N, C-alpha and C positions, 0 to 999 in steps of 0.2 A: 834765643838767649845765647850770648857768647860765653859767659862764665858767671859764676856766683859763688860767694864765699860759703863754706859749710856753716850750718847753724849750730853753734855750740850752746846748748841749754844748760844754765847753771842756776837753777832756782833754789833748791834746798830750802833753807829758812829765810831766804832773801825775798824781798818784794821789789818789783820793778814799777816805775811810774812813768807817765807820758813824757815824751821828749818835745822840746821846742826845736823843730827841724826846719824852720823857715817856711811856714805854710804859704802856699800859692793858691790862687783862685782855681777851683776845679774846672776842667774843660766841659763844654756843653756836650751832653750825650745825645747822639743821633742813632736811633735804633734802625738797622737796615730791615728791609722787607724780605731779604734773602732768608731762606729756610735751611740752607746748607752752606758749608764753607770748606774749601780745600786748603790744606796746609802744605805749602810747597817748600822745596829746598832751594837755597840760593848760595852762590859763592860769597865768601867774605870779601870785604873791600878794604884795601890799605888806606889808612888815614881817616876812616869813618869813626870818629870819636863818639863815645856814649858816656853819659853821666849816670852813675849807679848810686842809689841811696837805699840803705837797708838798716833794719834795727829790730829790736824787741822791747816791748814795754809790758809792765805788769803793775796793777794796782791791787793792794791787799789790805784787808782790815780783819785780822784773825786774832784769836787768843785760845791758848790750850789750857784745859782744866783737868785735874785729876785729884783724887783724895790724898795722894802722897806728895803733892807739889803745890806751890803757889801758882796762881794763874800767870801764864807766860804769853806776852803779846808777840805777834809776828807783824811788825810794822816798820821794818827797815826797807828802804826803797833804793833801787838802782836803775839807771838809765843806760842803754847801750845804743850807739848810733855810729854809722860809718858812711862816708861819702867818698867817691872816687871817680876818676875819668879814665876809661879804658880805650886805648887807641891801637888798632892793629898796625903792625909795622911790616910783617911778612905773612903771606897767606899761601895756602895750597888748596884750591877749590873752596869748599865750605869751612876748612880748618884754618884757624889762626895759629901760626907757629911761633911768632914773635910779636910782643906787644909792649907798649909803654903803659904803666899804671901810675897815675898821679893821684895821690891821696889828698883829700881835704880834711874835714874833721873826722877823727877816729877817737871817740871819747866814751868813757864810763863815768857816771855821776852817782855817787853814793849819798843817800840822805838818811840821817838817823831819826829816831822818833821825835826829837825836838826840832826837826826841820833843818838842821845844819847840813850843808852840802860839802862833799869832797869830790872835786873834779880831777880825773886822771886821764891823761892822753897817752896813747901807745907810742912805741918807738918809731912807727911809720907815719905818724901824724904830720900832715903838710909836706910830705916828701915824695919824690918821684923816682921810679925804678923802671928797669927794662928786664923782661923775662923772655927766655927763648927755650923752646922744647928741643932737647938734644938727647938722643938715645934713651928715651923713656923717662927723662928727668928734666925739670925746669931749672935752667941756670939763671941766676939773678945778679944784676949789676945795678949801679946807680945810673942816672940819666947820661953820664959821660962815659959809661962802659967800665967804670972802676969797681973793684970788689966792695961788698958791703959787709957789716958785722953779721955773724951767724944768726943772731936773734932776729934781725931785720929780714935777712934772706928767708928764714923759715916762715915768717908771717906772710911775706909776699908770695912765696912758693905755694902756700895754702890757697891764697886768693887767685893764683894763676894755675890752679890744678888742672883746668880744662884745656890748657894750651896743647895743640897738636892732636886733640881728640875730638870726636864728634859729640855735640851736645846730647846727653842722654834723653832729655825731655823731648827735644825735636825729633830724635830718632824713634821715639816711642809713638809718635802720631801716625795714624793710618795714612796710606797713600791716597786714597780716594776721598770724595767729599764727606764731611761729617755733618749729619743732620742735627738740627736743634732738638734737644732732648736726649741725644745719645750719651751713653756712659762709656768713658774711655778707661778701661781697667789697666791697660799698659801704661798710659800716661800717669795714672794714679800711683802705680808701683814705682815709676821713675821719680815722681815728685816725692814720694815717701822716702826713697833712698837718698835723695838730695837733702831732705831735712835731717835724716839720720846721720849723714856723713859728718865725721869729726866729733861726734858725741861719744861719751863713754858708754860702756855696755849697760850701765844702769838706766840709761835713757832709751826709751823705745817709742817709735811712732807706729801706729797701726790703724786699721779700719779706715784707710784713706779712700776717698771717693772723689771723682772728677766727672762733671756732667755739663755739656754745653747748654747754657740757658738761652742765650740770644746772641745776635751778631750786631756789632756796632760799626758805624762808619767813622773813619779816622783819616786825617790828612795823609797818613802813611799807607792807607789801604784798609780793608775790612779786618776787624778784630773780633775774635771769639771771646765772649764773656762766659766763663765757666764757674759753676758752683763747686766749691771745694770743702771737704770736711776731713779732718784727721784727728786722732787722739794721741796726745803725748802722755807718757807715763814714766815717772821717775821712781825707781824702786827704793824702798827704805834701806837704811844702813844703821850702823851702831850709833852714829851721831844724830840720826833723824829717823825715829821709829814710826814713820808714816809713809804711805804711798801718796805721791802727788800726781793728780790727774788733771789734764786740761783738754777739754773737747772743743777743738777749734772748728769754726765754720767761717766761710767767707767767699771771696771771689778771686779769680785769676784771669788776667787778660793775655791773650796770645795773638800776635799779629799773624794773619794767614800767609802773607808773602814773606817767606823766609823762616816761618815757624819760630818766631822769637817771643819768649816770655817777656812781656813789657811791665807787668805789675802783678802783685798779689797782696791781699790784706786779709789776715785771718785773726779772728777774735774768739775767745772762749772763757768760761768761768774756771777759776782755780778751785780744786777740791782736795782737801787733805783727809786721808783715811788712816786712822791708827792701825797698826798691825794687830792681829787677833789677840796676842798676849797682852798688849797694852790696853786694848779695848776691854778685855776681861777684867782689868784692874780699875776700870772706870775712866780711862782717858777719853776726853771729847775735844773736838775742835769746832769752835763756833765762829761765825763771821762770814765774810764774802770776799771774793777777789776776782780779778779780770786780767786777761793777758792778750797782747796783740803781737803778731809777727807781720812785718811789712817789708816790701821790696818794690822798687820802681827803677826803670831805665828809660832815658830819653836821649835822643840824638843831641849832641852839642851844637848850638847854633854858631855858624861861621861869623866872624867879626865883619 
């Protein structure tokens, strides 16, 4: 994996619903007979463009009850999705030190209980930038090398945070062959830190597990399919006297050649738990919810 945006989780009393992200026919899965896979290091390649798609979805149907209040529904929905093309411009061994980032759709869609939608695009939507790692900082310009507004530069800088540095997930993989069934604690810690990055202190990811389930054959080489689980917890505050917990489970694909994270998809139920003081007063949360985190990267086909 060359880089990936931090996952900023903002659930609170919002609900997220599935996105229409332009579904494509899933590739045919070919399971390899190999029982172990080596994850190697490769130098980055100038001009090798990759299309990155990522987002978070959540579906919820809850209502809060208590003797001291009218029943309150939690049925607002939000969609978050981002697409971009990342192209290395300058490299140093495995490190990308300068890159072009061309954004596609970068949208949030709010939906109220009546189904009315409000679509909002960010300031980087459909724009192209260049970032370069210099003296521990990422300098950002537009595609022509001209300065950009601070708000845009800050968003791009977050997306290019890995410029000039080794990918922490790739670095966490062991040097030797990994056998099917092996649990990779170091990779789990690196993945947990990636999910945690950019989130406020009230959001915590914990109990992250990563285990090689099987090996797939892919046109790019052998790919490890990992079982992944992690628990996200959002602490209560004055506005929301409940703990929000999502126990995610799913899979992660890592290309052996180059140790590149090519996809993950995590899904889990949403659980609201009133704080003890509110529970003692009779507060209850009834209903159900579901959340998904997804990420994929594919090489851009040459025209």
